[in-house]
C-alpha positions as CSV (number, residue, x, y, z in Angstrom):
1,X,7.0,32.6,-75.4
2,X,10.1,34.9,-74.2
3,X,11.4,35.0,-70.7
4,X,11.0,38.0,-68.7
5,X,12.7,36.9,-65.5
6,X,13.8,33.9,-63.2
7,X,11.4,34.2,-60.5
8,X,13.1,31.3,-58.3
9,X,16.7,29.4,-58.7
10,X,17.0,25.9,-57.7
11,X,17.6,26.9,-54.0
12,X,14.8,29.1,-53.5
13,X,12.4,26.2,-55.0
14,X,14.1,23.9,-52.3
15,X,13.8,26.3,-49.5
16,X,9.8,26.9,-50.3
17,X,9.4,23.2,-50.4
18,X,11.1,22.6,-47.0
19,X,8.9,25.3,-45.4
20,X,6.0,24.1,-47.0
21,X,6.8,20.4,-45.5
22,X,7.3,21.6,-42.1
23,X,4.0,23.9,-42.3
24,X,2.1,20.8,-43.5
25,X,3.8,19.0,-40.5
26,X,2.4,21.6,-38.2
27,X,-0.9,22.4,-39.3
28,X,-1.4,18.7,-39.1
29,X,0.2,17.9,-36.0
30,X,2.5,15.5,-37.3
31,X,2.3,13.3,-40.6
32,X,-0.4,10.5,-38.9
33,X,-3.3,10.4,-42.0
34,X,-1.5,12.7,-44.1
35,X,-1.4,11.2,-47.7
36,X,-0.1,13.6,-50.5
37,X,-1.6,13.6,-53.9
38,X,-0.1,15.4,-57.0
39,X,-1.7,16.8,-59.5
40,X,0.0,15.5,-62.5
41,X,2.6,15.9,-63.8
42,X,4.9,18.8,-62.1
43,X,2.6,18.7,-59.1
44,X,3.6,14.7,-58.7
45,X,7.4,15.8,-58.6
46,X,6.6,18.4,-56.3
47,X,4.3,16.3,-53.9
48,X,7.2,13.6,-53.9
49,X,9.7,16.1,-52.6
50,X,7.5,17.1,-49.8
51,X,7.0,13.4,-49.0
52,X,11.0,12.7,-49.0
53,X,11.3,16.0,-46.5
54,X,8.7,14.7,-44.4
55,X,10.5,11.5,-44.5
56,X,13.6,12.9,-43.5
57,X,12.2,15.1,-40.9
58,X,9.9,12.6,-38.9
59,X,11.4,9.4,-39.9
60,X,7.9,8.0,-41.2
61,X,6.9,7.2,-44.6
62,X,4.0,9.3,-46.2
63,X,1.7,7.6,-48.8
64,X,2.4,9.5,-52.1
65,X,0.2,9.5,-55.4
66,X,-0.6,11.4,-58.5
67,X,-3.4,11.9,-60.4
68,X,-4.6,12.8,-63.7
69,X,-7.4,15.1,-63.5
70,X,-8.1,15.1,-67.6
71,X,-11.5,13.2,-67.1
72,X,-12.6,15.5,-64.2
73,X,-11.9,19.2,-66.4
74,X,-14.9,21.2,-66.8
75,X,-12.8,23.2,-70.0
76,X,-12.6,20.4,-72.4
77,X,-15.4,20.2,-74.8
78,X,-15.6,16.9,-76.3
79,X,-13.9,13.8,-74.9
80,X,-13.7,12.2,-78.2
81,X,-11.0,14.4,-79.3
82,X,-8.7,13.5,-76.7
83,X,-6.6,10.5,-75.8
84,X,-7.6,7.6,-73.6
85,X,-8.6,9.4,-70.4
86,X,-9.1,7.3,-67.2
87,X,-10.8,8.0,-63.8
88,X,-8.4,8.8,-60.8
89,X,-6.7,5.9,-58.7
90,X,-4.3,6.1,-55.7
91,X,-2.4,3.2,-54.5
92,X,-3.9,4.1,-51.1
93,X,-7.4,4.7,-49.8
94,X,-8.4,8.4,-49.3
95,X,-11.3,7.9,-47.2
96,X,-10.9,9.4,-43.4
97,X,-7.3,10.5,-44.7
98,X,-6.0,14.0,-44.6
99,X,-5.3,14.8,-48.8
100,X,-3.0,17.3,-49.3
101,X,-3.2,18.0,-53.1
102,X,0.0,19.4,-54.6
103,X,0.5,21.4,-57.5
104,X,2.9,23.7,-59.1
105,X,0.8,26.9,-60.0
106,X,-2.5,27.9,-58.8
107,X,-4.4,30.2,-61.5
108,X,-7.9,29.8,-62.0
109,X,-8.7,27.2,-59.5
110,X,-10.2,24.9,-62.2
111,X,-7.7,22.1,-62.0
112,X,-7.8,22.3,-58.5
113,X,-11.7,21.7,-58.6
114,X,-11.3,19.2,-61.0
115,X,-8.5,17.2,-58.6
116,X,-10.9,17.6,-55.6
117,X,-13.6,16.0,-57.7
118,X,-11.2,13.0,-58.9
119,X,-10.2,12.7,-55.1
120,X,-14.0,12.5,-54.0
121,X,-14.6,9.8,-56.9
122,X,-12.2,7.4,-54.6
123,X,-13.9,8.1,-51.5
124,X,-14.6,10.5,-48.4
125,X,-11.3,11.8,-47.1
126,X,-11.5,13.6,-43.6
127,X,-10.0,16.8,-44.9
128,X,-8.4,18.1,-48.3
129,X,-5.3,20.6,-48.3
130,X,-3.9,22.3,-51.0
131,X,-0.4,23.0,-51.4
132,X,1.0,25.5,-54.1
133,X,4.6,26.4,-55.1
134,X,3.5,29.4,-57.2
135,X,0.1,31.3,-56.9
136,X,-0.4,33.7,-59.4
137,X,-3.9,34.8,-58.7
138,X,-6.6,35.7,-61.2
139,X,-9.1,33.3,-59.9
140,X,-12.3,32.1,-61.4
141,X,-13.5,29.7,-58.7
142,X,-13.4,30.6,-54.9
143,X,-10.4,28.4,-53.8
144,X,-7.3,29.1,-52.1
145,X,-3.9,27.4,-50.9
146,X,-3.1,26.1,-47.6
147,X,0.4,26.2,-48.4
148,X,2.0,28.9,-50.7
149,X,5.5,28.9,-51.6
150,X,5.4,32.3,-53.4
151,X,2.6,34.8,-54.6
152,X,3.6,36.1,-57.8
153,X,1.1,38.5,-59.1
154,X,0.9,38.5,-62.9
155,X,-1.0,39.9,-65.8
156,X,-3.2,37.4,-68.0
157,X,-0.7,37.8,-70.7
158,X,2.0,36.4,-68.4
159,X,2.8,32.7,-67.9
160,X,4.5,30.9,-65.0
161,X,6.7,28.2,-66.2
162,X,8.0,25.7,-63.4
163,X,11.1,23.5,-64.3
164,X,11.6,20.6,-62.3
165,X,13.3,17.4,-63.0
166,X,12.2,14.4,-64.3
167,X,10.4,16.6,-66.8
168,X,13.1,19.6,-67.3
169,X,16.7,19.8,-67.1
170,X,16.9,22.1,-63.9
171,X,14.8,23.3,-60.7
172,X,13.6,27.0,-61.5
173,X,10.4,29.1,-61.9
174,X,10.4,31.5,-64.8
175,X,8.2,34.3,-65.6
176,X,7.3,34.3,-69.5
177,X,5.8,36.7,-71.8
178,X,3.2,34.8,-73.9
179,X,3.9,37.2,-76.7
């Protein structure tokens, strides 16, 4: 893959995540009953950023966990070829809570569908909302984000690459050509 452009530098990512954090608090009238669930792997780091922001803004701790949605994917044909895959688990109950799913890029919607299924396997939340750093379009399922850092129209031959610690050395969002 070759880099076409840097869409967001660190300061832009931080501003977007700060804005999303404020929007979550506004829409939910505070942090009461809000639980953050990051979709592994970069969604978990972004959920932690939101949790830290809310703690700083409101002075309250918001439950934050992450889920591996591999077990719930509909596009993996044979689980026998995969490494060990476990059902979802979170460090807090989801029943009756306002669950905010957090991920880095929204594309076809299949990852989000799997995450919703994973959450429902753990209980019945009061609501599920979706926070996304980048929405690149090309939906295959009727899914839209409640909170979006930035909309980036792309072609199917392009890839959005989100760089965020601890997975990457820097914080940025890049548009890549799949070659």
